[in-house]
ROZALO-953526 format. One line per 2 residues: for each residue z, y, x of N, C-alpha, C, O. Coordinates in nm, 4 decimals, always signed. Example, Ala and Ser with C-alpha at 12.3 -4.5 7.8 and 13.67 -1.06 7.14 Angstrom:
+0.7800,-0.5690,+1.3190,+0.7800,-0.4500,+1.2300,+0.7800,-0.3300,+1.3200,+0.8465,-0.3319,+1.4236 | +0.7080,-0.2250,+1.2850,+0.7140,-0.1060,+1.3670,+0.7870,+0.0030,+1.2900,+0.8039,+0.1138,+1.3409
END
This chain:
-0.6805,+5.4379,+9.0042,-0.6035,+5.5438,+8.9422,-0.6880,+5.6039,+8.8295,-0.8073,+5.6288,+8.8469 | -0.6264,+5.6263,+8.7169,-0.7022,+5.6784,+8.6034,-0.7079,+5.8305,+8.6074,-0.6175,+5.8975,+8.6573
-0.8151,+5.8814,+8.5544,-0.8376,+6.0251,+8.5516,-0.7669,+6.0852,+8.4298,-0.7704,+6.0270,+8.3214 | -0.7032,+6.2005,+8.4470,-0.6362,+6.2688,+8.3364,-0.7402,+6.3344,+8.2476,-0.8228,+6.4125,+8.2948
-0.7363,+6.3030,+8.1203,-0.8294,+6.3590,+8.0235,-0.7491,+6.4269,+7.9135,-0.6941,+6.3584,+7.8273 | -0.7409,+6.5591,+7.9141,-0.6611,+6.6288,+7.8130,-0.7079,+6.5956,+7.6720,-0.8268,+6.6035,+7.6412
-0.6145,+6.5591,+7.5884,-0.6449,+6.5303,+7.4497,-0.6944,+6.3891,+7.4247,-0.6857,+6.3397,+7.3123 | -0.7457,+6.3240,+7.5265,-0.7997,+6.1891,+7.5077,-0.6876,+6.0883,+7.4854,-0.7037,+5.9948,+7.4070
-0.5747,+6.1057,+7.5529,-0.4627,+6.0138,+7.5340,-0.4118,+6.0182,+7.3902,-0.3782,+5.9142,+7.3335 | -0.4059,+6.1364,+7.3311,-0.3637,+6.1498,+7.1925,-0.4648,+6.0852,+7.0990,-0.4267,+6.0209,+7.0012
-0.5935,+6.1016,+7.1283,-0.6971,+6.0378,+7.0464,-0.6861,+5.8864,+7.0546,-0.7006,+5.8162,+6.9545 | -0.6603,+5.8371,+7.1751,-0.6439,+5.6925,+7.1916,-0.5208,+5.6428,+7.1160,-0.5256,+5.5377,+7.0520
-0.4120,+5.7166,+7.1228,-0.2887,+5.6775,+7.0535,-0.3074,+5.6804,+6.9025,-0.2501,+5.5974,+6.8319 | -0.3862,+5.7742,+6.8520,-0.4094,+5.7851,+6.7076,-0.4940,+5.6708,+6.6553,-0.5033,+5.6522,+6.5339
-0.5558,+5.5941,+6.7431,-0.6382,+5.4807,+6.7024,-0.5626,+5.3481,+6.7110,-0.6229,+5.2415,+6.6986 | -0.4322,+5.3539,+6.7319,-0.3535,+5.2313,+6.7444,-0.3557,+5.1534,+6.6135,-0.3712,+5.2115,+6.5061
-0.3401,+5.0205,+6.6231,-0.3674,+4.9338,+6.5085,-0.2602,+4.9254,+6.3998,-0.2894,+4.8723,+6.2926 | -0.1406,+4.9735,+6.4207,-0.0346,+4.9539,+6.3224,-0.0631,+5.0336,+6.1949,-0.1007,+5.1507,+6.2015
-0.0452,+4.9702,+6.0802,-0.0718,+5.0355,+5.9520,+0.0405,+5.1322,+5.9170,+0.1463,+5.1318,+5.9800 | +0.0163,+5.2150,+5.8160,+0.1173,+5.3122,+5.7746,+0.2405,+5.2417,+5.7184,+0.3529,+5.2862,+5.7413
+0.2204,+5.1325,+5.6453,+0.3343,+5.0583,+5.5889,+0.4197,+4.9994,+5.7009,+0.5425,+5.0036,+5.6935 | +0.3568,+4.9453,+5.8033,+0.4310,+4.8928,+5.9175,+0.5054,+5.0049,+5.9893,+0.6168,+4.9854,+6.0380
+0.4433,+5.1213,+5.9953,+0.5078,+5.2362,+6.0579,+0.6302,+5.2784,+5.9774,+0.7340,+5.3103,+6.0353 | +0.6196,+5.2791,+5.8453,+0.7333,+5.3154,+5.7599,+0.8484,+5.2166,+5.7816,+0.9647,+5.2566,+5.7879
+0.8158,+5.0885,+5.7930,+0.9202,+4.9881,+5.8197,+0.9883,+5.0147,+5.9539,+1.1107,+5.0065,+5.9647 | +0.9093,+5.0463,+6.0552,+0.9655,+5.0746,+6.1881,+1.0541,+5.1983,+6.1838,+1.1594,+5.2016,+6.2475
+1.0118,+5.3010,+6.1083,+1.0916,+5.4227,+6.0955,+1.2215,+5.3922,+6.0219,+1.3269,+5.4443,+6.0583 | +1.2149,+5.3079,+5.9185,+1.3356,+5.2706,+5.8437,+1.4340,+5.1969,+5.9335,+1.5537,+5.2253,+5.9302
+1.3850,+5.1023,+6.0140,+1.4728,+5.0326,+6.1072,+1.5361,+5.1307,+6.2057,+1.6553,+5.1217,+6.2353 | +1.4568,+5.2230,+6.2555,+1.5079,+5.3218,+6.3507,+1.6077,+5.4151,+6.2842,+1.7056,+5.4561,+6.3465
+1.5836,+5.4489,+6.1582,+1.6717,+5.5395,+6.0842,+1.8121,+5.4806,+6.0735,+1.9113,+5.5525,+6.0848 | +1.8198,+5.3491,+6.0517,+1.9492,+5.2833,+6.0396,+2.0011,+5.2306,+6.1725,+2.1151,+5.1849,+6.1807
+1.9195,+5.2365,+6.2760,+1.9624,+5.1992,+6.4106,+1.9856,+5.0509,+6.4304,+2.0750,+5.0124,+6.5059 | +1.9077,+4.9667,+6.3648,+1.9289,+4.8227,+6.3750,+1.8063,+4.7491,+6.4295,+1.7833,+4.6336,+6.3936
+1.7292,+4.8123,+6.5132,+1.6086,+4.7511,+6.5693,+1.6409,+4.6838,+6.7012,+1.7124,+4.7406,+6.7837 | +1.5888,+4.5627,+6.7225,+1.6078,+4.4928,+6.8495,+1.5190,+4.5521,+6.9573,+1.4182,+4.6158,+6.9270
+1.5554,+4.5317,+7.0817,+1.4797,+4.5863,+7.1940,+1.3361,+4.5380,+7.1996,+1.2452,+4.6172,+7.2247 | +1.3140,+4.4079,+7.1763,+1.1782,+4.3529,+7.1823,+1.0914,+4.4109,+7.0704,+0.9749,+4.4435,+7.0930
+1.1470,+4.4237,+6.9515,+1.0736,+4.4817,+6.8403,+1.0424,+4.6279,+6.8648,+0.9355,+4.6771,+6.8289 | +1.1372,+4.6963,+6.9264,+1.1169,+4.8377,+6.9582,+1.0017,+4.8543,+7.0567,+0.9154,+4.9401,+7.0382
+1.0006,+4.7724,+7.1611,+0.8943,+4.7811,+7.2617,+0.7573,+4.7526,+7.1993,+0.6583,+4.8177,+7.2328 | +0.7527,+4.6544,+7.1079,+0.6273,+4.6220,+7.0405,+0.5818,+4.7393,+6.9530,+0.4635,+4.7732,+6.9504
+0.6764,+4.8008,+6.8816,+0.6432,+4.9146,+6.7964,+0.5906,+5.0321,+6.8772,+0.4928,+5.0960,+6.8385 | +0.6551,+5.0605,+6.9889,+0.6131,+5.1735,+7.0720,+0.4704,+5.1547,+7.1204,+0.3947,+5.2511,+7.1313
+0.4341,+5.0315,+7.1493,+0.2994,+5.0045,+7.1980,+0.1943,+5.0138,+7.0879,+0.0777,+5.0410,+7.1164 | +0.2341,+4.9915,+6.9613,+0.1364,+4.9841,+6.8530,+0.1422,+5.1004,+6.7545,+0.0471,+5.1214,+6.6792
+0.2514,+5.1763,+6.7533,+0.2652,+5.2829,+6.6535,+0.1618,+5.3930,+6.6711,+0.1294,+5.4336,+6.7827 | +0.1119,+5.4394,+6.5595,+0.0209,+5.5537,+6.5571,+0.1079,+5.6793,+6.5454,+0.1819,+5.6923,+6.4479
+0.1015,+5.7720,+6.6414,+0.1903,+5.8888,+6.6384,+0.1721,+5.9765,+6.5147,+0.2675,+6.0401,+6.4699 | +0.0529,+5.9808,+6.4599,+0.0303,+6.0595,+6.3380,+0.1086,+5.9976,+6.2227,+0.1707,+6.0687,+6.1438
+0.1053,+5.8642,+6.2134,+0.1814,+5.7955,+6.1095,+0.3316,+5.8168,+6.1278,+0.4046,+5.8324,+6.0299 | +0.3776,+5.8174,+6.2523,+0.5203,+5.8373,+6.2800,+0.5651,+5.9747,+6.2313,+0.6709,+5.9871,+6.1696
+0.4869,+6.0760,+6.2581,+0.5226,+6.2119,+6.2156,+0.5262,+6.2204,+6.0638,+0.6211,+6.2745,+6.0070 | +0.4243,+6.1677,+5.9976,+0.4189,+6.1726,+5.8513,+0.5358,+6.0949,+5.7905,+0.6032,+6.1448,+5.7004
+0.5600,+5.9734,+5.8394,+0.6694,+5.8913,+5.7869,+0.8048,+5.9557,+5.8141,+0.8942,+5.9495,+5.7297 | +0.8208,+6.0168,+5.9297,+0.9465,+6.0847,+5.9628,+0.9741,+6.2026,+5.8718,+1.0874,+6.2220,+5.8276
+0.8726,+6.2808,+5.8435,+0.8890,+6.3960,+5.7539,+0.9222,+6.3480,+5.6127,+1.0104,+6.4035,+5.5471 | +0.8514,+6.2448,+5.5660,+0.8792,+6.1908,+5.4327,+1.0217,+6.1370,+5.4257,+1.0922,+6.1620,+5.3280
+1.0652,+6.0632,+5.5282,+1.2014,+6.0080,+5.5309,+1.3056,+6.1197,+5.5314,+1.4077,+6.1088,+5.4634 | +1.2817,+6.2257,+5.6062,+1.3764,+6.3365,+5.6106,+1.3865,+6.4066,+5.4749,+1.4961,+6.4405,+5.4302
+1.2724,+6.4280,+5.4099,+1.2720,+6.4919,+5.2773,+1.3459,+6.4036,+5.1764,+1.4262,+6.4536,+5.0976 | +1.3195,+6.2742,+5.1784,+1.3883,+6.1831,+5.0867,+1.5386,+6.1797,+5.1123,+1.6179,+6.1756,+5.0182
+1.5776,+6.1814,+5.2390,+1.7197,+6.1815,+5.2742,+1.7892,+6.3056,+5.2200,+1.8968,+6.2956,+5.1610 | +1.7292,+6.4214,+5.2395,+1.7878,+6.5463,+5.1894,+1.7917,+6.5458,+5.0364,+1.8902,+6.5890,+4.9766
+1.6854,+6.4974,+4.9737,+1.6801,+6.4908,+4.8277,+1.7908,+6.4006,+4.7726,+1.8563,+6.4355,+4.6744 | +1.8115,+6.2855,+4.8352,+1.9182,+6.1949,+4.7918,+2.0543,+6.2611,+4.8085,+2.1397,+6.2488,+4.7207
+2.0761,+6.3304,+4.9184,+2.2040,+6.3996,+4.9384,+2.2267,+6.5076,+4.8325,+2.3368,+6.5193,+4.7787 | +2.1244,+6.5857,+4.8026,+2.1366,+6.6908,+4.7017,+2.1671,+6.6300,+4.5655,+2.2544,+6.6788,+4.4938
+2.0958,+6.5240,+4.5299,+2.1203,+6.4584,+4.4011,+2.2602,+6.3974,+4.3950,+2.3254,+6.4026,+4.2907 | +2.3062,+6.3403,+4.5048,+2.4411,+6.2845,+4.5094,+2.5471,+6.3925,+4.4904,+2.6432,+6.3729,+4.4160
+2.5302,+6.5043,+4.5561,+2.6252,+6.6148,+4.5423,+2.6241,+6.6685,+4.3995,+2.7300,+6.6959,+4.3431 | +2.5073,+6.6837,+4.3414,+2.4988,+6.7312,+4.2025,+2.5657,+6.6333,+4.1068,+2.6321,+6.6748,+4.0118
+2.5487,+6.5044,+4.1312,+2.6107,+6.4028,+4.0456,+2.7626,+6.4076,+4.0574,+2.8330,+6.4019,+3.9565 | +2.8139,+6.4181,+4.1809,+2.9577,+6.4231,+4.2015,+3.0189,+6.5473,+4.1373,+3.1240,+6.5395,+4.0737
+2.9536,+6.6605,+4.1540,+3.0045,+6.7850,+4.0945,+2.9960,+6.7780,+3.9418,+3.0895,+6.8189,+3.8730 | +2.8860,+6.7270,+3.8887,+2.8691,+6.7184,+3.7440,+2.9596,+6.6158,+3.6769,+2.9939,+6.6322,+3.5598
+2.9986,+6.5115,+3.7473,+3.0814,+6.4063,+3.6875,+3.2286,+6.4439,+3.6834,+3.3067,+6.3770,+3.6156 | +3.2680,+6.5474,+3.7530,+3.4070,+6.5894,+3.7556,+3.4922,+6.5165,+3.8554,+3.6131,+6.5388,+3.8615
+3.4313,+6.4282,+3.9352,+3.5065,+6.3534,+4.0349,+3.5637,+6.4471,+4.1400,+3.6750,+6.4266,+4.1886 | +3.4876,+6.5497,+4.1749,+3.5301,+6.6425,+4.2781,+3.6130,+6.7581,+4.2218,+3.6699,+6.8369,+4.2974
+3.6193,+6.7676,+4.0924,+3.6907,+6.8804,+4.0298,+3.8415,+6.8594,+4.0293,+3.8925,+6.7549,+4.0696 | +3.9108,+6.9627,+3.9821,+4.0573,+6.9520,+3.9787,+4.1083,+6.9138,+3.8427,+4.2292,+6.9008,+3.8234
END
């Protein structure tokens, strides 16, 4: 039985081998919901949680930015007007 070490599990997880680019790809697949079960299990075992948080925040900001730009374009083009 392993001994509980506060904070050590997070340190171990932060040392996982997956690169930031691989993490971004995994986040993109998850964002669109098209990841296979085997790929998901592999990602969970290798993902660095720090990279996941950073990539998730970046993806959320980009998503909101794209929505804002789309709304501004639609309003400015007169498509939504009367």
